C-alpha positions in Angstrom: -23.3 1.8 71.2 -22.3 0.6 67.7 -19.5 -1.8 66.5 -17.8 -2.1 63.2 -15.1 -4.1 62.0 -12.1 -3.0 59.8 -11.0 -6.0 57.9 -7.6 -6.4 56.6 -7.2 -5.6 52.9 -5.3 -8.2 51.1 -3.9 -7.6 47.6 -4.0 -11.0 45.8 -2.3 -9.2 42.6 -0.8 -6.0 42.3 0.4 -4.7 39.0 2.1 -1.2 38.5 0.9 -0.3 35.0 2.3 3.3 34.7 3.0 6.6 36.4 0.9 9.9 36.2 2.3 13.5 35.6 1.8 14.3 39.5 3.7 11.3 40.4 1.1 9.1 41.4 1.5 5.3 40.3 -1.3 3.9 38.1 -2.2 0.2 39.3 -4.3 -2.9 38.9 -5.0 -5.1 41.8 -7.4 -7.7 42.7 -8.1 -6.8 46.2 -10.0 -9.0 49.0 -11.0 -8.8 52.7 -9.9 -11.3 55.3 -12.0 -12.1 58.2 -9.5 -10.7 60.7 -9.2 -7.0 61.4 -9.2 -4.0 63.9 -12.8 -3.2 65.7 -14.2 0.3 66.2 -17.2 1.1 68.7 -18.9 4.2 68.7 -21.1 6.1 71.6 -22.7 9.4 71.7 -20.9 12.1 73.4 -20.5 15.6 73.5 -17.1 15.9 72.0 -15.2 13.7 69.3 -12.7 11.6 71.0 -10.7 8.4 70.0 -9.0 6.0 72.2 -6.7 3.4 71.0 -6.6 -0.1 72.8 -5.9 -3.5 71.9 -2.9 -6.1 71.3 -1.1 -3.7 68.8 -2.0 -0.4 70.0 1.5 0.3 71.0 2.6 0.2 67.5 0.7 3.5 67.1 1.4 5.4 70.3 4.9 3.9 70.7 5.9 5.6 67.2 5.1 8.9 68.3 1.6 9.1 66.7 -1.4 10.2 68.8 -5.1 9.4 68.7 -5.6 13.2 67.9 -3.8 12.6 64.6 -5.2 9.2 63.7 -6.9 8.6 60.4 -10.0 7.7 62.3 -10.3 11.2 63.8 -9.6 12.9 60.3 -12.6 10.6 58.8 -14.7 11.4 61.6 -14.2 15.2 61.4 -14.6 15.2 57.7 -18.1 13.5 58.1 -19.1 16.0 60.8 -18.2 18.9 58.5 -19.9 17.5 55.4 -23.1 16.8 57.3 -22.9 20.2 59.0 -23.7 19.0 62.4 -22.0 19.4 66.0 -22.7 16.0 67.1 -19.7 14.1 69.0 -18.7 10.4 69.5 -16.5 8.6 71.7 -14.6 6.2 69.4 -12.8 3.2 70.6 -10.1 1.6 68.2 -9.2 -2.0 69.2 -6.0 -2.2 67.3 -5.4 -5.8 66.2 -3.7 -5.7 62.7 -0.1 -4.5 62.5 0.7 -1.1 60.9 2.7 -0.2 58.0 2.2 -4.0 57.0 0.6 -4.0 53.5 -2.8 -4.6 55.0 -4.5 -1.2 54.7 -5.2 -1.0 58.3 -5.3 2.8 58.6 -7.5 3.1 55.5 -9.8 0.1 56.8 -10.2 1.7 60.0 -11.0 5.0 58.4 -13.8 3.4 56.4 -15.2 1.7 59.3 -15.3 5.0 61.0 -17.5 6.6 58.1 -19.8 3.8 58.2 -19.9 3.5 62.2 -20.4 7.3 62.3 -23.2 7.5 59.6 -25.0 5.0 61.4 -24.6 6.7 64.9 -25.5 10.2 63.5 -28.3 8.9 61.3 -26.4 10.0 58.0 -27.8 7.1 55.8 -26.7 8.4 52.2 -23.9 6.2 51.0 -23.0 8.9 48.3 -21.7 11.2 51.3 -19.3 8.5 52.6 -18.1 7.7 48.9 -17.5 11.4 48.3 -15.1 11.9 51.3 -13.1 8.3 51.0 -10.7 9.5 48.1 -9.6 12.4 50.2 -8.7 10.4 53.1 -6.5 8.0 51.4 -6.1 6.2 48.1 -7.2 2.8 49.9 -10.1 4.2 51.7 -12.4 3.8 48.8 -12.2 0.2 48.1 -12.2 -0.5 52.0 -15.4 1.4 52.0 -16.7 -0.6 49.3 -15.8 -4.1 50.9 -15.9 -7.3 49.2 -13.5 -8.6 46.5 -13.0 -5.8 43.9 -10.7 -5.2 41.0 -9.1 -1.8 41.5 -7.4 0.4 38.8 -6.3 3.8 38.5 -4.7 5.3 41.8 -7.5 3.3 43.5 -10.6 5.4 42.4 -11.8 2.7 39.9 -13.5 -0.1 41.7 -15.3 -2.9 39.9 -17.1 -5.6 42.1 -16.0 -9.1 41.5 -18.8 -11.2 43.2 -18.5 -15.1 43.2 -15.0 -15.6 44.2 -14.7 -19.1 45.5 -14.8 -20.1 49.3 -11.0 -19.7 50.4 -8.8 -19.0 53.4 -5.9 -17.0 54.0 -3.0 -17.3 56.4 -1.5 -13.8 57.0 2.1 -13.6 58.2 4.2 -10.6 59.2 7.8 -10.7 60.6 7.1 -7.9 63.0 8.7 -4.9 61.2 6.9 -2.1 59.6 7.9 -1.2 55.9 7.0 2.1 54.5 5.0 2.1 51.5 6.9 5.2 50.0 10.0 3.3 50.7 9.0 0.4 48.6 7.6 2.3 45.9 11.0 4.4 45.6 12.9 1.4 45.7 11.1 -0.2 42.7 13.0 -0.9 39.4 12.3 -2.0 35.8 9.5 -1.6 33.3 5.7 -1.0 34.1 3.5 -4.1 33.7 1.1 -4.3 30.7 -2.6 -3.9 31.5 -4.2 -7.4 32.5 -7.9 -7.2 33.1 -9.2 -9.9 35.6 -10.7 -12.9 34.0 -13.6 -14.7 35.9 -15.5 -16.3 37.4 -13.5 -18.8 39.0 -14.9 -21.9 40.5 -12.6 -23.3 43.2 -9.8 -22.3 45.3 -7.3 -24.3 43.2 -8.6 -22.5 40.2 -8.2 -19.3 42.0 -4.6 -20.2 42.8 -3.8 -21.2 39.1 -5.2 -18.0 37.9 -3.1 -15.8 40.5 -0.1 -17.7 39.6 -0.2 -15.9 36.1 -0.2 -12.4 38.0 2.0 -11.2 40.5 3.0 -8.2 43.1 5.1 -5.8 41.2 6.3 -4.4 44.6 7.6 -7.6 45.9 11.1 -7.6 44.6 11.9 -4.2 46.0 10.2 -5.2 49.4 12.3 -8.1 49.6 15.5 -6.2 48.9 14.6 -3.7 51.7 13.5 -6.6 54.0 15.1 -9.9 53.4 12.7 -11.4 56.1 10.1 -11.6 53.7 12.0 -14.3 51.9 11.6 -16.3 55.1 7.8 -15.6 55.6 7.0 -16.7 51.9 9.3 -19.7 52.3 7.5 -20.8 55.6 4.1 -20.4 54.0 4.9 -22.3 51.0 6.2 -25.1 53.1 3.0 -25.7 54.8 0.6 -28.4 53.7 -2.1 -27.3 51.7 -0.8 -23.7 50.6 -2.0 -23.2 46.9 0.0 -19.9 46.6 2.2 -17.7 48.8 2.7 -14.1 47.8 3.2 -10.7 49.4 0.3 -8.2 50.0 0.4 -4.8 49.1 3.8 -3.1 49.6 4.6 -5.6 52.5 5.7 -6.9 54.7 2.9 -9.2 55.4 2.5 -12.1 53.0 -0.2 -14.6 52.6 -0.8 -18.2 51.9 -3.9 -19.2 49.9 -5.7 -22.5 51.1 -9.0 -24.2 50.2 -10.2 -24.8 53.7 -10.2 -23.6 57.3 -8.5 -26.5 58.8 -5.4 -26.5 56.4 -5.3 -22.8 57.1 -5.4 -23.0 60.9 -3.0 -25.9 60.7 -0.5 -23.9 58.8 -0.8 -21.0 61.1 0.0 -23.2 64.1 2.8 -24.9 62.4 4.5 -21.6 61.7 3.8 -20.2 65.0 5.4 -22.9 66.9 8.6 -22.1 64.3 8.4 -18.2 64.4 6.8 -17.2 67.8 7.6 -13.5 67.3 5.7 -13.2 64.0 2.3 -11.9 63.7 0.1 -14.6 62.2 -3.7 -14.9 61.4 -5.9 -17.6 59.6 -9.0 -16.1 58.1 -11.6 -16.4 55.5 -11.8 -14.5 52.5 -15.0 -12.4 53.0 -17.4 -11.6 50.2 -19.0 -8.6 51.5 -18.3 -5.7 53.8 -21.0 -6.9 56.3 -20.2 -10.6 56.3 -19.2 -11.6 59.6 -15.6 -13.7 59.9 -16.3 -17.4 60.1 -13.5 -18.4 62.7 -10.9 -16.0 61.7 -8.5 -15.6 64.3 -5.0 -14.4 65.3 -2.5 -17.0 66.6 
């Protein structure tokens, strides 16, 4: 049995810089992955099947979705077709990340499925996986790449950013899904000018200062649609050691940036005591797709 993690994708910045003729928005985003996520396991089998378990499995099955239409199975079928094989696999998805939360959970699951099945089926050519990723979703290529990246276009241009400083995140979600399409539809105002990332960054404090000069252009629209995001940002900002608080992706998950694990875990525990119904996690920023989490945990 093989095991792969699908790390939470966090947009530390998200600038909407234009819109193409086909309706897709052009963006620029500093994307990192936090050491908390879903977990997938793979075992040889005659058929291709998916079971969904875990503390947040009901967020998928309860919404009317089934394992059969999950993006993990779509990725598995696409890879099997591309390889021209008839092999099966019993896949189990342990769902730990909230859905429709701005954390790229479905895309991260699909990327982890491609990596895990490639190993199970002995398909080591990474070019095959990279070729499949864009057809599965705009976030799947960066989730497949892993690590800190500066992403532009509609997600297809990915530039690795090695050497970000060690830092921790507290991820907080008010417990309600927020559809990406609704947030984009509610966005108002002009597009942002291109703003290439400037590095390297030495410390978490320096990273926070650099991020403060950027923004998430979807945050105002998301806050109008879901006022609870204001409460999440305020709760993170009020914790000791929080260097920056911002929404990730299209929301509603927000992050607080911290310099060390004790500050992050203390902040998560404090918010948990005040908001017991929220989903919360304290986790390190990972520097590569194969890096194991250093004490990342949901609380």
